[in-house]
ROBASE-144738 format. One line per field, with one value per atom (N, C-alpha, C): x, y, z; residue number from 1. Coordinates in Angstrom, 1 decimal. Layout:
<atoms>
X <- [X ...]
Y <- [Y ...]
Z <- [Z ...]
n <- [NUM ...]
</atoms>
This chain:
<atoms>
X <- [-8.7 -7.5 -7.7 -7.3 -7.5 -6.4 -6.2 -5.2 -5.7 -5.7 -6.2 -5.1 -5.6 -4.9 -5.1 -4.0 -4.2 -2.8 -2.7 -1.4 -0.4 -0.2 1.3 1.2 0.9 1.0 2.6 3.5 4.9 5.2 4.3 4.7 3.5 2.5 1.1 1.5 2.2 2.2 3.1 4.0 4.9 4.0 3.2 2.4 1.5 0.8 -0.2 0.5 1.6 2.2 2.7 3.0 3.4 2.3 1.2 -0.1 -0.7 -0.7 -1.4 -0.2 0.9 2.1 2.0 1.3 1.5 0.6 -0.3 -1.0 -1.9 -2.6 -3.2 -4.6 -4.9 -6.3 -7.6 -7.5 -8.5 -8.7 -7.6 -7.4 -8.6 -9.0 -10.1 -9.4 -9.2 -8.4 -9.0 -9.2 -9.7 -8.7 -8.6 -7.7 -8.8 -8.8 -9.8 -9.2 -9.4 -8.4 -9.5 -8.7 -9.7 -9.5 -9.6 -9.5 -8.3 -7.3 -5.9 -5.7 -5.1 -4.5 -3.1 -2.3 -1.1 -1.0 -0.2 -0.3 -0.9 -1.5 -2.5 -3.6 -4.1 -5.3 -4.8 -3.6 -2.9 -2.6 -2.0 -1.7 -2.9 -3.9 -5.3 -5.7 -5.6 -6.2 -5.3 -4.0 -3.1 -3.7 -3.7 -4.2 -5.7 -6.8 -8.0 -8.2 -9.0 -9.2 -8.1 -6.9 -5.9 -5.7 -6.7 -6.6 -7.1 -7.4 -7.4 -9.0 -9.7 -10.9 -10.6 -10.8 -10.2 -11.6 -11.5 -13.0 -12.3 -12.8 -12.3 -13.3 -13.3 -14.4 -13.8 -14.4 -13.9 -14.2 -13.4 -13.4 -12.9 -13.1 -12.8 -11.4 -10.5 -9.0 -8.8 -7.6 -7.1 -8.0 -8.5 -9.2 -10.6 -11.2 -12.4 -12.2 -11.1 -10.9 -10.7 -10.1 -9.9 -11.3 -12.2 -13.5 -14.0 -14.0 -14.9 -14.1 -12.9 -12.3 -13.0 -12.6 -13.1 -14.5 -15.4 -16.9 -17.1 -16.0 -16.1 -15.6 -14.7 -14.2 -14.8 -14.6 -15.2 -13.9 -14.1 -13.0 -12.9 -12.4 -12.1 -10.9 -9.9 -8.7 -8.5 -8.2 -8.3 -7.0 -6.8 -5.5 -5.5 -4.7 -4.6 -3.1 -2.7 -1.5 -1.5 -0.9 -0.7 -0.1 -0.6 -0.2 1.3 2.2 3.8 4.4 3.6 4.2 4.3 4.9 4.9 4.6 4.1 4.0 5.3 5.8 6.9 6.6 7.2 6.8 6.5 5.3 4.9 4.3 4.0 3.5 2.1 1.2 -0.1 -0.2 0.7 0.3 0.8 2.0 2.4 1.2 0.8 -0.4 -1.5 -2.0 -3.1 -3.0 -1.5 -1.3 -1.2 -0.7 -0.7 -2.2 -3.1 -4.4 -5.0 -4.9 -5.5 -5.0 -3.6 -3.0 -3.2 -3.7 -3.6 -5.0 -6.1 -7.5 -7.6 -6.6 -6.5 -5.9 -5.5 -4.8 -5.7 -5.7 -6.8 -6.1 -4.9 -4.1 -2.5 -2.2 -0.7 0.1 1.5 2.3 3.7 4.6 5.8 7.0 8.2 9.3 9.2 9.8 9.6 11.0 11.0 12.0 11.9 12.6 12.7 13.3 12.5 13.0 12.9 13.8 13.6 12.6 12.8 12.0 12.1 13.2 13.7 13.3 13.1 12.7 13.8 15.0 16.3 16.2 16.6 16.6 17.5 16.9 18.0 17.9 17.0 16.9 16.1 16.3 15.3 14.8 13.5 13.0 12.8 13.6 13.7 12.5 11.4 10.3 10.5 10.6 10.6 9.4 9.1 7.9 7.0 5.6 4.6 4.6 4.4 4.2 3.0 2.0 0.7 0.7 1.4 1.6 1.9 3.1 3.7 2.9 1.8 0.9 0.1 -0.1 -0.7 0.3 1.4 2.5 2.9 2.9 3.9 3.3 3.1 2.7 4.0 4.3 5.5 5.0 3.8 3.6 3.7 4.5 4.7 3.1 2.5 1.0 1.1 1.9 1.9 2.2 2.4 2.7 1.5 0.5 -0.4 -2.0 -2.3 -3.5 -4.3 -5.8 -6.6 -7.6 -8.5 -9.8 -10.8 -11.9 -12.7 -13.8 -13.8 -14.6 -14.2 -12.9 -12.4 -12.6 -12.3 -12.8 -14.0 -15.4 -16.6 -16.7 -16.0 -16.1 -15.6 -14.7 -14.1 -14.7 -15.8 -16.5 -16.8 -16.0 -16.0 -15.7 -15.0 -14.5 -13.1 -12.6 -11.5 -12.0 -11.5 -11.9 -11.4 -12.4 -12.1 -11.7 -11.8 -11.5 -9.8 -9.2 -7.7 -7.1 -6.0 -5.3 -4.1 -3.4 -2.1 -2.1 -2.8 -2.7 -3.9 -4.2 -5.4 -5.0 -4.0 -3.6 -3.5 -2.8 -2.6 -4.1 -5.0 -6.4 -7.2 -6.8 -7.5 -6.9 -5.5 -5.0 -5.3 -5.6 -5.9 -7.4 -8.2 -9.6 -9.7 -8.7 -8.8 -8.4 -7.1 -7.0 -8.0 -8.8 -10.0 -11.0 -11.3 -12.1 -11.3 -10.3 -9.7 -9.0 -8.7 -7.9 -6.6 -6.2 -4.9 -4.0 -2.9 -1.9 -0.7 0.0 1.0 2.2 3.3 4.4 4.8 4.7 5.2 6.8 7.4 9.0 9.5 9.0 9.6 9.2 9.9 9.6 8.5 7.6 6.2 6.0 6.5 6.3 7.4 7.1 8.3 7.8 8.1 7.6 8.7 8.0 8.6 8.8 10.1 10.6 10.7 9.9 10.2 9.7 10.1 9.7 8.3 7.5 5.9 5.2 5.9 5.3 4.5 3.2 2.4 3.0 3.4 4.0 5.1 5.9 7.1 6.6 5.9 5.3 4.4 3.7 2.7 3.0 4.1 4.3 4.8 5.4 5.7 4.6 3.3 2.2 1.1 0.3 -1.1 -0.8 0.4 0.8 0.9 1.8 2.0 0.7 -0.1 -1.3 -2.2 -2.2 -3.2 -2.8 -1.5 -0.8 -1.1 -0.9 -1.0 -2.6 -3.4 -4.9 -5.2 -4.7 -4.8 -4.1 -3.0 -2.5 -3.4 -3.9 -4.8 -6.1 -6.6 -7.6 -7.6 -6.3 -6.2 -5.8 -4.9 -4.5 -5.2 -6.3 -7.2 -6.7 -5.6 -4.9 -3.8 -3.7 -2.6 -1.3 -0.2 1.1 1.9 3.4 4.4 5.7 6.5 7.2 8.2 8.6 9.8 9.0 7.6 7.1 6.8 6.6 6.4 7.7 8.8 10.1 10.6 9.9 10.5 9.7 8.3 7.6 7.9 8.6 8.8 10.4 11.1 12.7 13.0 12.3 12.5 12.4 11.1 10.8 11.9 12.3 13.2 14.4 15.1 16.3 16.1 14.8 15.0 14.8 14.3 14.2 15.7 16.4 17.8 18.5 18.4 19.2 18.7 17.5 17.1 17.7 17.7 18.6 20.0 20.6 22.0 22.4 21.5 21.8 21.6 20.5 20.3 21.7 22.0 23.2 24.4 24.5 25.4 25.5 24.1 23.8 23.2 23.0 22.2 20.9 20.0 18.7 18.0 17.3 16.6 15.2 14.5 13.4 12.3 12.5 11.6 10.3 9.4 8.1 6.9 6.0 4.8 4.2]
Y <- [-2.9 -2.2 -0.9 0.0 1.4 2.3 3.4 4.3 5.7 6.5 7.8 8.7 9.8 10.8 11.9 12.7 14.3 15.1 15.7 16.5 15.7 14.4 13.6 13.0 13.8 13.4 12.7 13.6 13.1 11.5 11.2 9.7 8.9 9.1 8.6 7.4 8.1 7.0 5.7 5.6 4.7 3.9 4.4 3.7 2.8 3.6 2.7 1.6 1.9 0.9 -0.5 0.0 -1.1 -2.1 -1.5 -2.3 -3.0 -2.3 -2.9 -3.8 -3.7 -4.4 -5.7 -6.0 -7.2 -8.3 -7.7 -8.7 -10.0 -9.4 -10.4 -10.3 -11.6 -11.5 -11.2 -11.1 -10.8 -9.4 -8.5 -7.3 -6.3 -5.7 -4.7 -3.4 -2.5 -1.2 0.1 0.8 2.2 3.3 4.2 5.4 6.4 6.9 8.1 9.2 10.1 11.6 12.7 13.5 14.6 15.8 15.6 16.8 17.5 16.7 17.3 18.2 19.1 20.3 20.1 19.2 19.0 17.9 17.2 16.3 15.0 15.0 13.8 13.5 14.4 14.1 13.5 13.9 13.5 12.0 11.7 10.2 9.4 9.8 8.9 8.9 9.9 9.6 8.6 8.5 7.5 5.8 5.9 4.6 4.1 5.1 4.5 3.6 2.3 1.6 0.5 0.6 -0.2 -1.0 -1.3 -2.0 -1.2 0.2 1.2 1.8 2.0 2.9 4.1 5.3 6.6 7.3 7.8 8.5 9.7 11.0 12.3 13.2 13.4 14.1 14.6 15.6 16.2 15.1 15.1 14.4 15.0 14.3 14.9 14.7 14.2 13.9 12.6 11.9 10.7 9.6 9.8 8.6 8.5 9.7 9.7 8.9 9.5 8.8 7.4 6.9 5.5 4.9 5.5 4.8 4.8 6.0 6.1 4.9 4.9 4.0 2.4 2.0 0.7 0.4 1.6 1.3 1.1 1.1 1.0 -0.3 -0.9 -2.4 -3.4 -4.5 -6.0 -6.8 -7.9 -8.9 -9.1 -10.5 -10.9 -10.4 -10.0 -9.6 -7.9 -7.3 -5.8 -5.1 -4.0 -3.3 -1.8 -1.0 0.3 0.6 1.2 1.9 3.3 4.1 5.6 5.9 7.4 7.7 8.0 7.6 7.9 6.7 5.5 4.4 3.3 2.2 1.1 -0.3 -1.1 -2.6 -3.0 -4.1 -4.9 -6.1 -6.3 -7.2 -8.5 -9.4 -10.7 -10.4 -9.2 -9.2 -9.4 -9.2 -9.7 -11.3 -12.0 -13.2 -14.0 -13.5 -13.8 -13.9 -12.8 -12.6 -13.3 -13.6 -14.5 -15.9 -16.2 -17.7 -17.8 -17.0 -17.1 -17.3 -16.3 -16.4 -17.8 -18.1 -19.3 -20.6 -20.7 -21.8 -21.7 -20.6 -20.4 -19.7 -20.4 -20.0 -19.4 -19.8 -19.2 -17.9 -17.4 -15.9 -14.9 -13.8 -12.8 -11.6 -11.3 -10.0 -10.3 -10.0 -10.3 -9.0 -8.9 -7.8 -8.4 -7.5 -8.1 -7.2 -7.5 -6.4 -5.4 -4.4 -3.0 -2.5 -1.9 -1.1 0.4 1.2 2.6 3.3 4.1 4.8 6.1 6.9 8.6 9.1 10.2 11.0 10.5 10.1 9.6 8.2 7.4 6.1 5.1 5.7 4.9 4.5 3.3 2.6 3.5 3.8 4.2 3.5 2.3 1.5 0.3 -0.5 -1.7 -2.0 -2.5 -3.0 -4.5 -5.3 -6.7 -6.9 -7.4 -7.5 -8.8 -8.8 -10.2 -10.8 -12.0 -12.7 -11.7 -11.9 -11.1 -11.0 -10.1 -10.0 -9.2 -9.6 -9.1 -8.0 -8.3 -7.6 -6.2 -6.2 -4.9 -3.8 -4.4 -3.3 -2.4 -2.7 -1.8 -0.5 -0.8 0.2 0.9 0.4 0.9 0.3 1.1 0.4 0.2 -1.1 -1.3 -2.0 -2.2 -2.8 -1.9 -2.1 -1.5 -1.5 -0.2 0.0 -0.5 -0.2 -0.5 -2.0 -2.6 -4.2 -4.9 -4.3 -4.9 -5.1 -6.5 -6.9 -7.8 -7.7 -8.4 -9.0 -9.8 -10.5 -9.6 -9.5 -8.4 -8.9 -10.1 -10.6 -9.8 -9.8 -9.0 -7.6 -6.9 -5.6 -5.4 -6.2 -5.8 -6.1 -7.2 -7.3 -6.0 -5.4 -4.1 -3.0 -2.9 -1.7 -1.4 -2.1 -1.7 -0.5 0.4 1.8 2.1 3.2 3.9 4.9 5.1 6.1 7.4 8.3 9.5 10.6 10.2 11.3 11.3 10.3 10.3 10.7 11.7 12.0 11.5 11.1 10.4 8.9 8.3 7.0 6.3 6.4 5.8 4.1 3.8 2.5 1.7 2.5 1.8 1.6 2.6 2.6 1.2 1.1 0.1 -1.5 -1.4 -2.6 -3.2 -1.9 -2.3 -2.7 -2.1 -2.6 -4.0 -4.4 -5.9 -6.7 -6.2 -7.2 -7.1 -6.2 -5.9 -7.3 -7.5 -8.6 -10.0 -10.1 -11.3 -11.9 -10.9 -11.1 -11.7 -12.6 -13.4 -12.7 -12.5 -11.6 -12.6 -12.3 -13.3 -12.1 -12.2 -11.7 -12.3 -12.2 -12.8 -12.5 -13.5 -13.4 -13.2 -11.8 -11.3 -9.7 -9.1 -7.8 -7.7 -6.7 -6.7 -5.2 -4.3 -2.8 -2.1 -0.8 0.2 1.5 2.2 3.2 4.5 5.5 6.7 7.7 8.2 9.5 10.6 11.7 13.0 14.1 15.2 16.5 16.8 16.6 16.8 15.7 14.9 13.7 14.2 13.6 13.7 13.3 12.2 11.4 12.1 12.7 13.5 14.8 15.4 16.7 16.8 15.8 15.7 14.7 14.0 13.0 13.8 15.1 15.8 16.3 16.5 17.1 16.3 16.3 15.4 14.1 13.4 12.2 11.6 12.3 11.9 11.9 13.0 13.2 11.9 11.7 10.4 9.1 8.8 7.6 7.6 8.6 8.5 8.4 8.7 8.8 7.2 6.6 5.0 4.3 4.7 3.8 4.1 4.9 5.0 4.4 4.3 3.7 2.1 1.6 0.3 -0.2 0.5 0.1 0.5 1.5 1.8 2.9 3.3 4.2 5.2 6.5 7.1 6.4 6.5 6.1 7.1 7.0 7.8 7.4 7.9 7.5 6.4 6.9 5.6 4.3 4.5 3.1 2.3 3.2 2.7 2.2 2.8 2.2 0.9 0.9 -0.3 -1.6 -1.3 -2.4 -2.8 -2.0 -2.0 -2.4 -2.4 -2.5 -3.8 -4.9 -6.5 -6.6 -6.1 -6.1 -5.5 -4.3 -3.6 -4.1 -4.9 -5.6 -6.9 -7.6 -8.7 -8.0 -6.9 -6.2 -5.9 -5.5 -5.1 -6.4 -7.4 -8.6 -9.1 -9.2 -9.5 -8.6 -7.5 -6.2 -6.7 -6.9 -7.3 -8.5 -9.5 -10.7 -10.4 -9.7 -9.5 -8.7 -7.8 -7.2 -7.9 -8.9 -10.0 -11.0 -10.9 -11.8 -13.1 -13.1 -14.4 -14.3 -15.3 -15.4 -15.8 -15.3 -15.6 -15.3 -15.2 -14.7 -15.7 -17.0 -17.8 -17.9 -18.9 -19.0 -18.2 -18.0 -17.3 -17.8]
Z <- [-8.8 -8.4 -8.4 -7.9 -8.2 -7.9 -8.5 -8.2 -8.0 -6.9 -6.6 -7.4 -8.2 -8.9 -8.7 -8.5 -8.5 -8.9 -9.9 -10.4 -10.1 -10.6 -10.7 -11.8 -13.0 -14.3 -14.6 -14.1 -14.5 -13.9 -13.1 -12.6 -13.0 -13.4 -13.6 -14.6 -15.6 -16.7 -16.3 -15.6 -15.1 -14.2 -13.4 -12.3 -13.2 -14.2 -14.9 -15.5 -16.2 -17.0 -16.2 -14.9 -14.1 -13.7 -13.6 -13.3 -14.8 -15.8 -16.8 -17.5 -17.3 -17.9 -17.0 -16.0 -15.3 -16.2 -17.3 -18.1 -17.4 -16.3 -15.7 -16.3 -16.5 -17.5 -16.5 -15.2 -14.6 -13.8 -14.3 -13.7 -14.0 -13.1 -13.3 -12.5 -13.4 -12.9 -13.3 -12.2 -12.2 -11.8 -12.7 -12.2 -11.8 -10.6 -10.3 -10.0 -11.0 -11.1 -10.7 -9.7 -9.4 -10.1 -11.4 -12.4 -12.4 -12.6 -12.5 -13.8 -13.6 -14.6 -15.3 -14.9 -15.3 -16.6 -16.7 -17.9 -17.8 -16.6 -16.3 -17.4 -17.8 -18.9 -20.2 -20.6 -21.6 -21.5 -20.1 -19.9 -19.9 -19.3 -19.0 -20.5 -21.5 -22.9 -23.5 -23.2 -23.9 -23.4 -22.2 -21.5 -21.6 -21.8 -21.6 -22.8 -22.6 -23.4 -23.6 -22.8 -22.7 -21.6 -20.9 -19.6 -18.5 -19.0 -17.8 -18.0 -16.9 -17.0 -16.1 -16.7 -16.2 -15.6 -14.5 -14.1 -13.7 -14.2 -13.9 -13.1 -11.9 -11.4 -10.0 -9.5 -8.1 -7.0 -6.1 -4.9 -3.7 -2.5 -1.2 -0.8 -1.7 -1.5 -1.4 -0.9 -1.4 -1.0 0.4 0.9 0.0 -0.1 -0.9 -2.3 -2.9 -4.2 -4.1 -3.3 -3.2 -3.0 -2.1 -2.1 -3.3 -4.2 -5.4 -6.2 -6.3 -7.3 -6.9 -5.7 -5.3 -5.5 -5.6 -5.8 -7.1 -8.1 -9.6 -9.9 -9.1 -9.5 -8.9 -9.7 -9.1 -9.0 -8.4 -8.2 -6.8 -6.5 -5.1 -4.4 -5.0 -4.3 -4.8 -3.6 -3.9 -3.3 -3.8 -3.5 -4.3 -3.9 -4.3 -4.8 -5.6 -5.9 -6.1 -5.3 -5.4 -6.7 -7.3 -8.7 -8.6 -7.5 -7.9 -7.5 -7.4 -7.0 -8.0 -8.0 -8.8 -8.2 -9.2 -9.0 -9.9 -9.3 -10.0 -10.8 -11.8 -12.6 -11.9 -12.2 -11.7 -10.4 -9.9 -8.7 -8.7 -9.3 -9.3 -9.3 -10.3 -10.3 -9.1 -8.5 -7.4 -6.3 -6.2 -5.0 -5.5 -6.5 -7.1 -6.6 -6.7 -6.6 -5.1 -4.2 -2.8 -2.4 -2.8 -2.4 -2.8 -4.0 -4.5 -3.7 -3.5 -2.5 -1.1 -0.7 1.0 1.3 1.2 1.8 3.0 3.9 5.3 5.5 4.4 4.4 3.9 4.4 4.3 3.3 4.0 3.6 3.3 2.4 2.0 1.7 1.9 1.6 1.3 0.6 0.4 0.6 0.1 0.2 -0.6 -0.5 -1.1 -1.6 -2.9 -3.4 -3.4 -2.9 -2.7 -4.1 -4.8 -5.9 -5.7 -6.5 -6.4 -7.6 -7.7 -8.7 -10.0 -10.3 -11.7 -11.9 -10.9 -10.9 -10.8 -10.1 -9.9 -8.5 -8.4 -7.0 -6.1 -4.7 -3.8 -2.5 -2.4 -1.2 -1.3 -0.4 -0.2 1.1 1.1 2.3 2.3 3.2 3.4 4.5 4.2 5.4 6.0 7.4 8.2 8.0 8.5 8.6 9.5 9.3 9.9 11.4 12.2 13.4 13.8 14.1 14.4 15.4 16.7 17.8 17.5 16.7 16.5 15.7 15.0 14.4 15.2 16.4 17.3 17.7 17.3 17.8 16.4 15.5 14.3 13.0 12.0 10.6 9.8 9.6 8.9 7.6 7.3 6.0 4.7 3.9 2.6 1.9 1.8 1.6 -0.1 -0.9 -2.3 -2.6 -1.5 -1.7 -1.2 -0.8 0.1 -0.6 -0.4 -1.2 -0.2 -0.3 0.6 -0.3 0.4 0.0 0.1 -0.7 -0.7 0.7 0.9 2.1 3.3 3.6 4.9 4.6 3.6 3.3 3.6 3.2 3.6 5.3 5.8 7.1 8.0 7.6 8.2 7.8 7.1 6.8 5.5 4.6 3.2 2.7 3.3 2.9 3.5 3.0 3.8 4.6 5.8 6.8 6.2 5.7 5.2 6.1 7.5 8.4 8.6 8.0 7.9 6.6 6.7 5.5 5.3 6.3 6.2 6.3 7.6 8.0 7.7 6.2 5.8 5.7 5.4 5.1 6.5 7.6 8.8 9.6 9.4 10.1 9.2 8.0 7.2 7.8 8.1 8.6 10.0 10.9 12.2 12.2 11.4 11.2 10.6 9.7 9.2 10.3 11.3 12.5 13.5 13.6 14.5 14.2 12.8 12.5 12.3 12.8 12.8 11.4 10.7 9.4 9.7 8.7 8.9 7.8 8.1 7.5 7.0 6.0 5.4 4.8 5.1 4.4 3.3 1.9 0.8 0.5 0.6 0.6 -0.9 -1.5 -2.9 -2.9 -3.8 -4.0 -4.6 -4.2 -4.9 -5.4 -4.8 -5.2 -5.1 -5.6 -5.4 -4.9 -3.8 -3.2 -3.8 -4.2 -4.9 -3.8 -3.5 -2.8 -3.7 -3.5 -4.2 -3.4 -3.7 -3.1 -2.8 -3.8 -3.6 -2.9 -2.4 -1.9 -0.6 -0.5 0.5 2.0 1.9 3.0 3.6 2.8 3.3 3.9 3.4 3.7 4.9 5.3 6.4 7.5 7.3 8.4 9.8 9.7 11.2 11.6 10.9 11.4 11.6 10.5 10.6 10.7 10.0 10.1 11.6 12.4 13.8 14.7 14.5 15.1 15.0 13.6 13.2 13.9 13.7 14.4 15.7 16.4 17.9 18.2 17.6 17.6 17.1 16.1 16.1 17.2 17.7 19.0 20.1 20.4 21.5 21.1 20.1 19.7 20.0 19.5 19.4 20.8 21.6 22.9 23.9 23.7 24.8 25.8 25.5 26.4 25.7 26.0 25.4 25.7 24.7 24.9 24.5 24.9 24.7 23.7 23.4 22.3 22.9 24.3 24.9 24.9 25.3 25.2 23.8 22.8 21.4 20.9 21.3 20.8 21.4 22.6 23.5 22.9 22.3 21.9 20.3 19.6 18.1 18.1 19.1 19.0 18.6 19.1 18.5 17.2 16.7 15.3 14.4 14.8 14.0 13.8 15.3 15.2 14.1 14.3 13.1 11.8 11.5 10.1 9.7 10.6 10.5 10.1 10.8 10.4 9.1 8.6 7.3 5.9 6.5 5.6 5.6 6.6 6.4 5.9 5.9 5.3 3.8 3.4 2.0 1.3 2.0 1.5 1.4 2.2 2.1 0.8 0.3 -0.8 -0.2 1.0 1.8 1.6 1.6 1.5 2.7 3.5 4.8 4.6 3.3 3.0 3.8 3.9 4.4 3.3 3.8 3.4 3.6 2.9 3.0 4.4]
n <- [1 1 1 2 2 2 3 3 3 4 4 4 5 5 5 6 6 6 7 7 7 8 8 8 9 9 9 10 10 10 11 11 11 12 12 12 13 13 13 14 14 14 15 15 15 16 16 16 17 17 17 18 18 18 19 19 19 20 20 20 21 21 21 22 22 22 23 23 23 24 24 24 25 25 25 26 26 26 27 27 27 28 28 28 29 29 29 30 30 30 31 31 31 32 32 32 33 33 33 34 34 34 35 35 35 36 36 36 37 37 37 38 38 38 39 39 39 40 40 40 41 41 41 42 42 42 43 43 43 44 44 44 45 45 45 46 46 46 47 47 47 48 48 48 49 49 49 50 50 50 51 51 51 52 52 52 53 53 53 54 54 54 55 55 55 56 56 56 57 57 57 58 58 58 59 59 59 60 60 60 61 61 61 62 62 62 63 63 63 64 64 64 65 65 65 66 66 66 67 67 67 68 68 68 69 69 69 70 70 70 71 71 71 72 72 72 73 73 73 74 74 74 75 75 75 76 76 76 77 77 77 78 78 78 79 79 79 80 80 80 81 81 81 82 82 82 83 83 83 84 84 84 85 85 85 86 86 86 87 87 87 88 88 88 89 89 89 90 90 90 91 91 91 92 92 92 93 93 93 94 94 94 95 95 95 96 96 96 97 97 97 98 98 98 99 99 99 100 100 100 101 101 101 102 102 102 103 103 103 104 104 104 105 105 105 106 106 106 107 107 107 108 108 108 109 109 109 110 110 110 111 111 111 112 112 112 113 113 113 114 114 114 115 115 115 116 116 116 117 117 117 118 118 118 119 119 119 120 120 120 121 121 121 122 122 122 123 123 123 124 124 124 125 125 125 126 126 126 127 127 127 128 128 128 129 129 129 130 130 130 131 131 131 132 132 132 133 133 133 134 134 134 135 135 135 136 136 136 137 137 137 138 138 138 139 139 139 140 140 140 141 141 141 142 142 142 143 143 143 144 144 144 145 145 145 146 146 146 147 147 147 148 148 148 149 149 149 150 150 150 151 151 151 152 152 152 153 153 153 154 154 154 155 155 155 156 156 156 157 157 157 158 158 158 159 159 159 160 160 160 161 161 161 162 162 162 163 163 163 164 164 164 165 165 165 166 166 166 167 167 167 168 168 168 169 169 169 170 170 170 171 171 171 172 172 172 173 173 173 174 174 174 175 175 175 176 176 176 177 177 177 178 178 178 179 179 179 180 180 180 181 181 181 182 182 182 183 183 183 184 184 184 185 185 185 186 186 186 187 187 187 188 188 188 189 189 189 190 190 190 191 191 191 192 192 192 193 193 193 194 194 194 195 195 195 196 196 196 197 197 197 198 198 198 199 199 199 200 200 200 201 201 201 202 202 202 203 203 203 204 204 204 205 205 205 206 206 206 207 207 207 208 208 208 209 209 209 210 210 210 211 211 211 212 212 212 213 213 213 214 214 214 215 215 215 216 216 216 217 217 217 218 218 218 219 219 219 220 220 220 221 221 221 222 222 222 223 223 223 224 224 224 225 225 225 226 226 226 227 227 227 228 228 228 229 229 229 230 230 230 231 231 231 232 232 232 233 233 233 234 234 234 235 235 235 236 236 236 237 237 237 238 238 238 239 239 239 240 240 240 241 241 241 242 242 242 243 243 243 244 244 244 245 245 245 246 246 246 247 247 247 248 248 248 249 249 249 250 250 250 251 251 251 252 252 252 253 253 253 254 254 254 255 255 255 256 256 256 257 257 257 258 258 258]
</atoms>
């Protein structure tokens, strides 16, 4: 597992703690930091040797940092956690158990909690069962909850496409699909996505992000598409997601099986 890191020391300690605190005996974890000048060096000093390997060197951005990190870790199950997000307790054990019991599954993900800059919960995503066809039109998989087998990573090219700045995870998901990977939603909360003012996701979605997502849709579908067509294809999935969300708020469980 790897974490790409740059100038997010205020969140990095909690991110690392959420991974190391899993106490998974086969965890191989590298934090790949691009020579941060904030509090990151102090955070890395505190964690080095406590289940974390820290590599500090210049890189070419998030995608390049992820590739560098993955180039340094071993293990058959892979995933990355951004330096402002969190894994929830028991997530790694749950993921490992699913992969061990279901050899037919290549990629898994789960429900997501949304937290603010202070780490306080502000929302939840309750994920419906997986729908492969929707992935050609929209990326609904919570990245911080997604894990995959090394074999499908190798089959899909064995690297993050560094031409992407925003849609790096969706590009990888679509390449997994292209090589016939089997996806499954795990019916439990696995990760927390942090929303804050300095976040790349918020800052770039209106510009770089939209252009990259349209580029992926055209590549996957073989033609340009417009927003009315996108909305038409994702509407049924969003309706199902809304139903799951409403049932959860009512205290009812419709999470289903993996």
